[in-house]
C-alpha positions as CSV (number, residue, x, y, z in Angstrom):
1,M,-42.5,-39.3,41.6
2,R,-40.9,-42.3,43.3
3,A,-38.3,-41.9,46.0
4,C,-34.7,-42.6,45.3
5,V,-34.0,-46.3,45.9
6,S,-30.5,-45.8,47.3
7,S,-30.2,-45.7,51.0
8,S,-29.6,-42.5,52.9
9,Q,-26.3,-42.3,54.7
10,P,-25.8,-39.9,57.6
11,I,-22.6,-37.8,57.4
12,I,-22.5,-35.3,60.2
13,G,-25.2,-35.0,62.8
14,A,-28.6,-34.7,61.1
15,Q,-27.1,-34.1,57.7
16,S,-27.4,-37.0,55.1
17,F,-26.2,-37.8,51.6
18,A,-28.2,-39.6,48.9
19,D,-26.5,-41.1,45.9
20,C,-29.0,-41.7,43.1
21,G,-26.4,-41.8,40.3
22,S,-26.3,-44.3,37.4
23,L,-29.9,-45.4,37.9
24,G,-31.2,-44.6,34.5
25,L,-33.5,-41.9,35.9
26,Q,-35.3,-39.6,33.5
27,E,-36.6,-37.1,36.1
28,P,-35.6,-36.0,39.5
29,P,-36.8,-38.5,42.2
30,A,-38.5,-37.6,45.5
31,L,-36.2,-37.2,48.5
32,L,-36.0,-39.2,51.6
33,P,-36.3,-37.3,54.9
34,N,-33.3,-35.2,56.1
35,V,-31.4,-35.4,52.8
36,L,-29.2,-32.3,52.4
37,S,-26.8,-33.5,49.7
38,L,-28.0,-35.3,46.5
39,S,-26.1,-36.8,43.6
40,L,-28.0,-37.5,40.3
41,S,-24.9,-38.1,38.3
42,N,-24.8,-40.2,35.1
43,N,-28.6,-40.4,34.5
44,S,-30.7,-39.4,31.5
45,I,-32.6,-36.3,32.6
46,V,-32.7,-34.3,29.3
47,R,-35.0,-31.5,30.5
48,I,-35.7,-30.3,34.0
49,S,-39.0,-28.4,34.2
50,N,-39.3,-28.5,38.0
51,F,-37.9,-30.2,41.2
52,P,-40.0,-31.7,44.0
53,S,-40.9,-29.2,46.7
54,D,-38.7,-31.1,49.3
55,Y,-35.6,-30.1,47.3
56,R,-35.7,-26.7,48.9
57,R,-33.7,-28.1,51.9
58,L,-30.8,-29.3,49.7
59,Q,-27.5,-27.7,50.2
60,S,-25.6,-29.6,47.5
61,L,-26.8,-31.0,44.2
62,R,-24.9,-32.8,41.5
63,L,-26.4,-33.2,38.0
64,D,-23.2,-33.9,36.1
65,Q,-23.3,-36.3,33.1
66,C,-27.0,-36.4,32.9
67,H,-27.4,-35.3,29.2
68,V,-29.2,-32.2,30.4
69,E,-30.1,-29.8,27.6
70,R,-32.4,-27.4,29.4
71,I,-33.2,-26.3,32.9
72,D,-36.2,-24.1,33.3
73,Y,-36.0,-20.9,35.4
74,E,-38.8,-22.2,37.7
75,A,-36.9,-25.4,38.5
76,L,-34.0,-23.5,40.1
77,A,-36.3,-21.1,41.9
78,V,-37.3,-23.9,44.3
79,F,-33.9,-23.9,46.1
80,E,-33.5,-21.8,49.2
81,Q,-30.4,-23.1,50.9
82,L,-28.3,-24.5,48.0
83,R,-24.6,-23.9,48.4
84,E,-23.1,-26.1,45.7
85,L,-24.5,-26.8,42.2
86,D,-22.7,-29.0,39.7
87,I,-24.2,-29.1,36.2
88,S,-21.0,-30.0,34.4
89,R,-20.6,-32.4,31.4
90,N,-24.0,-31.7,29.9
91,S,-25.3,-30.0,26.8
92,L,-26.5,-26.7,28.2
93,T,-26.2,-23.6,25.9
94,K,-27.9,-21.1,28.2
95,L,-29.0,-20.8,31.8
96,I,-31.0,-18.2,33.7
97,I,-30.0,-18.1,37.3
98,P,-32.8,-16.9,39.7
99,R,-32.0,-14.3,42.4
100,N,-33.2,-16.5,45.3
101,L,-29.9,-18.5,45.2
102,V,-28.3,-16.1,47.6
103,S,-26.4,-18.9,49.4
104,L,-24.7,-20.4,46.4
105,R,-20.9,-20.5,46.8
106,V,-19.8,-23.0,44.1
107,L,-21.1,-23.2,40.5
108,N,-19.7,-25.7,38.1
109,L,-20.7,-25.3,34.5
110,A,-17.7,-26.9,32.8
111,F,-17.9,-29.1,29.7
112,N,-21.1,-27.6,28.3
113,S,-21.8,-25.6,25.2
114,F,-22.2,-22.0,26.5
115,T,-21.3,-19.3,24.1
116,Y,-21.7,-16.5,26.6
117,V,-21.3,-16.2,30.4
118,P,-24.7,-16.4,32.2
119,D,-25.5,-13.5,34.4
120,M,-24.5,-14.3,38.0
121,S,-23.7,-10.8,39.1
122,H,-26.5,-11.0,41.8
123,L,-25.0,-14.1,43.5
124,E,-23.2,-12.2,46.2
125,S,-22.1,-15.4,48.1
126,L,-20.5,-17.0,45.0
127,R,-16.8,-17.6,45.4
128,L,-16.0,-20.2,42.6
129,V,-17.2,-20.5,39.1
130,D,-16.0,-23.0,36.6
131,L,-16.7,-22.3,32.9
132,S,-13.9,-24.4,31.4
133,H,-14.3,-26.3,28.2
134,N,-17.2,-24.3,26.7
135,Q,-17.5,-22.3,23.5
136,L,-17.1,-18.8,25.1
137,I,-15.8,-16.2,22.6
138,S,-15.7,-13.3,25.0
139,V,-16.3,-12.4,28.6
140,R,-18.4,-9.6,29.9
141,P,-16.8,-9.0,33.3
142,R,-20.0,-7.4,34.7
143,M,-21.6,-10.9,34.6
144,F,-19.5,-11.9,37.5
145,P,-20.1,-10.9,41.2
146,F,-17.6,-8.7,42.9
147,N,-16.7,-11.3,45.6
148,L,-15.4,-14.0,43.2
149,E,-12.2,-15.7,44.3
150,V,-11.7,-18.4,41.7
151,V,-12.5,-18.1,38.0
152,R,-11.7,-21.0,35.6
153,L,-12.0,-20.2,31.9
154,A,-9.6,-22.8,30.4
155,A,-10.2,-24.3,26.9
156,N,-12.6,-21.8,25.5
157,R,-12.4,-19.7,22.3
158,F,-11.0,-16.4,23.6
159,S,-8.7,-14.3,21.4
160,H,-8.7,-11.2,23.6
161,L,-9.0,-10.5,27.3
162,S,-9.3,-7.2,29.1
163,P,-8.5,-6.5,32.8
164,W,-11.2,-7.0,35.5
165,P,-10.2,-4.4,38.1
166,F,-13.4,-4.6,40.1
167,L,-12.7,-8.3,41.1
168,H,-10.7,-7.2,44.1
169,N,-10.8,-10.6,45.9
170,L,-9.7,-12.7,42.9
171,Q,-7.1,-15.3,43.9
172,E,-7.1,-17.8,41.1
173,L,-7.6,-17.3,37.3
174,D,-7.2,-20.0,34.7
175,V,-7.3,-18.9,31.0
176,T,-5.0,-21.6,29.6
177,F,-5.7,-23.4,26.3
178,N,-7.3,-20.4,24.6
179,D,-6.2,-19.0,21.2
180,L,-5.0,-15.7,22.6
181,E,-3.6,-13.2,20.1
182,C,-0.1,-11.9,20.9
183,D,-0.8,-8.2,20.5
184,C,-0.8,-5.1,22.7
185,S,-4.4,-5.6,23.9
186,L,-3.3,-8.8,25.8
187,W,-0.5,-6.8,27.5
188,H,-3.2,-4.9,29.5
189,F,-4.6,-8.1,30.8
190,V,-1.3,-9.7,31.6
191,T,0.0,-6.7,33.5
192,W,-3.2,-6.6,35.6
193,A,-3.1,-10.3,36.3
194,E,0.6,-10.2,37.3
195,K,0.0,-7.4,39.8
196,L,-2.5,-9.6,41.5
197,A,-0.1,-12.6,41.4
198,L,-2.8,-14.6,39.7
199,F,-0.5,-16.5,37.4
200,D,2.9,-16.3,35.7
201,S,2.7,-14.8,32.2
202,T,5.1,-17.5,30.9
203,M,2.4,-20.1,31.6
204,L,0.2,-18.5,29.0
205,P,0.0,-20.2,25.5
206,C,0.8,-16.8,24.1
207,R,3.9,-15.1,25.5
208,R,4.2,-11.3,25.9
209,P,4.1,-9.7,22.4
210,S,7.4,-8.9,20.8
211,E,6.3,-5.3,20.2
212,L,7.0,-4.4,23.8
213,R,9.8,-1.8,24.2
214,K,11.0,1.1,26.3
215,S,9.9,4.6,25.4
216,P,12.9,6.9,24.6
217,I,11.1,9.7,26.3
218,D,10.3,8.5,29.9
219,G,11.5,4.9,29.8
220,K,8.1,3.4,30.3
221,T,7.1,0.2,28.6
222,V,5.1,0.7,25.5
223,C,3.6,-1.6,22.9
224,G,3.2,-1.0,19.2
225,P,1.9,0.8,17.3
226,S,0.5,-1.4,14.5
227,V,-2.0,-0.3,11.8
228,T,-4.2,-2.5,9.6
229,S,-6.7,-1.4,6.9
230,L,-10.4,-2.1,7.0
231,S,-11.2,-0.6,3.6
232,P,-9.8,-1.3,0.1
233,E,-6.4,0.3,-0.4
234,S,-7.2,1.4,-3.9
235,S,-10.6,2.9,-5.0
236,I,-12.1,4.4,-8.1
237,V,-14.7,7.0,-7.5
238,S,-16.9,9.4,-9.4
239,L,-17.0,13.2,-8.9
240,D,-19.5,14.4,-6.2
241,D,-19.5,10.9,-4.6
242,S,-18.7,10.3,-0.9
243,H,-16.1,7.8,0.2
244,V,-14.9,6.5,3.6
245,M,-11.5,5.0,4.5
246,C,-11.0,3.2,7.8
247,C,-8.0,1.8,9.7
248,T,-7.5,0.1,13.0
249,A,-4.6,0.9,15.3
250,L,-3.3,-1.1,18.3
251,A,-0.9,0.4,20.8
252,T,-0.3,0.8,24.5
253,P,-0.6,3.5,25.7
254,P,-3.1,4.9,23.1
255,P,-1.2,6.4,20.1
256,L,-1.6,9.7,18.2
257,L,-3.8,9.1,15.2
258,F,-3.9,11.3,12.1
259,W,-4.4,11.2,8.3
260,Q,-2.1,12.4,5.5
261,F,-3.0,13.5,2.0
262,N,-0.2,13.7,-0.5
263,G,2.2,14.0,2.3
264,K,0.4,16.7,4.2
265,N,-1.3,16.2,7.6
266,I,-5.1,16.5,7.6
267,S,-7.6,16.1,10.5
268,N,-11.0,17.0,9.1
269,G,-13.5,14.2,9.1
270,L,-11.4,12.0,11.5
271,S,-13.5,9.8,13.9
272,Q,-12.4,7.2,16.4
273,N,-14.2,4.2,17.8
274,R,-12.7,1.8,20.4
275,L,-13.5,-1.8,19.5
276,S,-14.7,-3.8,22.5
277,D,-12.4,-6.5,24.0
278,S,-9.8,-6.3,21.3
279,G,-8.2,-3.0,22.5
280,K,-8.0,-1.8,19.0
281,V,-9.1,1.7,17.9
282,E,-10.9,2.3,14.6
283,F,-10.3,5.6,12.9
284,C,-11.9,6.7,9.7
285,L,-11.7,9.5,7.2
286,E,-14.9,10.5,5.3
287,L,-14.7,12.5,2.0
288,R,-17.9,14.2,1.0
289,K,-18.6,15.4,-2.6
290,I,-15.3,14.3,-4.0
291,G,-13.7,16.7,-6.5
292,L,-10.6,16.6,-8.6
293,K,-8.6,18.1,-5.8
294,D,-9.4,15.1,-3.6
295,M,-7.7,12.6,-6.0
296,G,-4.4,11.2,-4.8
297,K,-2.7,9.3,-2.0
298,Y,-4.0,9.1,1.5
299,R,-2.2,7.6,4.5
300,C,-3.5,6.7,8.0
301,V,-0.8,7.0,10.7
302,A,-0.4,5.9,14.3
303,A,2.5,7.5,16.2
304,L,3.8,6.4,19.6
305,A,7.1,7.1,21.3
306,G,9.0,8.0,18.2
307,L,7.7,5.1,16.1
308,N,5.1,5.4,13.3
309,S,3.0,2.8,11.6
310,S,0.8,3.5,8.6
311,K,-1.3,2.2,5.7
312,E,-1.7,3.9,2.3
313,F,-4.8,4.4,0.3
314,S,-5.2,5.7,-3.3
315,I,-8.3,7.3,-4.8
316,E,-8.6,7.6,-8.6
317,R,-11.3,9.1,-10.9
318,D,-13.3,6.8,-13.0
319,K,-13.5,7.1,-16.8
320,I,-16.0,9.7,-18.1
321,P,-18.9,7.9,-19.8
322,I,-20.4,9.3,-23.1
323,V,-24.0,10.4,-22.4
324,L,-26.1,10.2,-25.6
325,N,-29.2,11.8,-24.2
326,S,-27.7,15.3,-24.5
327,A,-26.7,17.4,-27.5
328,E,-23.1,17.6,-26.3
329,G,-22.8,13.8,-25.9
330,I,-24.3,13.1,-29.4
331,M,-21.9,15.7,-31.0
332,I,-18.9,14.1,-29.3
333,Y,-20.0,10.6,-30.4
334,C,-20.5,11.7,-34.0
335,Q,-17.1,13.4,-34.2
336,F,-15.4,10.4,-32.7
337,T,-17.1,8.1,-35.2
338,I,-16.3,10.2,-38.2
339,C,-12.7,10.6,-37.2
340,T,-12.3,6.9,-36.7
341,F,-13.9,6.1,-40.1
342,I,-11.6,8.6,-41.9
343,G,-8.5,7.2,-40.1
344,V,-9.4,3.6,-41.0
345,C,-9.9,4.6,-44.7
346,C,-6.6,6.3,-44.9
347,I,-4.8,3.4,-43.4
348,I,-6.5,0.9,-45.9
349,S,-5.7,3.2,-48.9
350,C,-2.0,3.5,-48.0
351,C,-1.8,-0.3,-47.6
352,V,-3.5,-0.9,-51.0
353,M,-1.3,1.6,-52.8
354,R,1.9,0.1,-51.4
355,T,0.9,-3.4,-52.0
356,G,-0.4,-2.7,-55.5
357,G,2.8,-1.1,-56.8
358,K,4.9,-4.1,-55.7
359,V,2.5,-6.5,-57.3
360,K,2.7,-4.6,-60.6
361,D,6.5,-4.5,-60.7
362,A,6.6,-8.2,-59.9
363,R,4.2,-9.0,-62.7
364,R,6.2,-6.8,-65.2
365,K,9.4,-8.6,-64.3
366,R,7.8,-12.0,-64.6
367,H,6.3,-10.9,-68.0
368,E,9.7,-9.8,-69.3
369,Y,11.3,-13.0,-68.1
370,M,8.7,-15.0,-69.9
371,H,9.3,-13.1,-73.2
372,A,13.0,-13.5,-72.8
373,K,12.8,-17.2,-72.9
374,V,10.9,-17.2,-76.3
375,L,13.6,-18.3,-78.8
376,E,13.4,-19.1,-82.5
377,I,14.9,-22.5,-83.2
378,P,15.6,-23.4,-86.8
379,Q,13.4,-26.1,-88.3
380,S,16.1,-28.8,-88.6
381,S,17.0,-32.0,-86.9
382,P,18.0,-31.3,-83.3
383,C,20.8,-33.8,-83.5
384,E,22.4,-31.8,-86.4
385,F,23.4,-29.2,-83.9
386,C,24.2,-31.7,-81.3
387,D,26.7,-33.3,-83.7
388,V,28.3,-30.0,-84.4
389,V,28.6,-29.0,-80.8
390,G,29.3,-32.5,-79.5
391,G,32.2,-33.1,-81.9
392,E,35.7,-32.3,-81.1
393,D,37.5,-30.0,-83.6
394,G,34.6,-30.3,-85.9
395,V,34.8,-34.0,-86.1
396,E,31.7,-36.0,-85.5
397,K,31.7,-38.8,-83.0
398,D,30.6,-42.1,-84.2
399,G,27.3,-43.0,-82.7
400,G,27.6,-40.2,-80.3
401,G,24.9,-37.9,-81.7
402,E,22.1,-39.4,-79.8
403,E,24.2,-39.8,-76.7
404,D,25.0,-36.1,-76.6
405,C,21.4,-35.1,-77.1
406,E,20.6,-37.0,-73.9
407,Y,22.8,-34.7,-71.8
408,W,21.5,-31.2,-72.7
409,G,20.1,-30.7,-69.3
410,D,16.7,-29.2,-68.7
411,A,14.5,-27.6,-71.4
412,D,15.7,-24.0,-70.9
413,T,19.4,-25.0,-71.0
414,A,18.9,-27.1,-74.1
415,A,17.1,-24.3,-75.9
416,V,19.9,-21.8,-75.2
417,R,22.6,-24.3,-76.3
418,Q,20.7,-25.0,-79.5
419,Y,20.3,-21.3,-80.1
420,L,24.0,-20.7,-79.6
421,S,24.9,-23.6,-81.9
422,W,22.6,-22.2,-84.6
423,R,24.2,-18.8,-84.4
424,Q,27.6,-20.3,-84.7
425,I,26.6,-22.2,-87.8
426,Q,25.1,-19.0,-89.3
427,N,28.2,-17.1,-88.6
428,E,30.4,-19.7,-90.2
429,E,28.2,-19.8,-93.3
430,K,28.4,-16.0,-93.7
431,S,32.2,-16.1,-93.4
432,C,32.4,-18.9,-96.0
433,K,30.4,-16.7,-98.5
């Protein structure tokens, strides 16, 4: 490896500082004599497998903005006197910190891609750790050493935080710019942080939850309760099946949890499980070998300081299927089929009988009407009758016979008029005789 081309500048006494930043380096360079502080910022060292042996004297090392994606465990194991390590603004997703870094006081891991906190509990000299602007979802407090004084966790992906009572020396805590949920679980963390005067709760992106109130019993501050369901609120089951219903409750202090069945309190089969980090409690009811007596309404209830919160579940029996591989099933199926066939036949017969009677009556009326219109008209000139009827006082109109014949109307009306005229003539002839 070639030595860093930048000159060594003495700072205090025998200590010196070497600035090898922005040189396009792809691997750590060799050190000049007496260099205790080294800056390799803004280079292109993607992977660090090892450092030169003379790096063991370093007390401060900067590797920020070097596009680092991986640092092997053996590379960090070379350091014996390192007090400050800056690996910020890179692409690290994980880091294993060796135990020989007993002198490390400042560790900067900001602006990387960590999804979990690296284990640094063995770094007893560590005082400041910066994990801001990563992808952390949760924090395992046991990953931190007891003597930490400053913890920076801004701009991550936390939704819940729990107190860290073992960090007795904590003086600064930054959890801003996280998507914290405004529920009772956050209240534990806020109360702990305010007691240590770490920050003002009004500076959080999420203010104290609105569920906070005074207990009517002892006047203490309580939060909640609130209940949410984890199982479908309506279920259809078969006899002798087993079924589990679960809810989650959130309250501070812990609430009284119980189940109700058709309005009556029950406790058999109740189990509780505290969910990590969220502060929620999961409680479930298991029904084994469900019978008819188990069908109905169930309710999970959380009670705290005179206030209840609940969720309702319903269990119904499924429809009984017809089993044809048994004598009883075949008999039921045959009876059902025969009854259905007879019923359909009866309905069809009734409809045919009613419809057939009406049709027959209608045909009879139409037949009579058709016969009623059959008239016998005398075999004579039609205008002879027209002249008789058309004339006034028995006097014929000159040239009016044909004109009157044109205004008889339709065929039926003309036939009736001719028939009436013919009857009148017949009557007159009889009277003359």
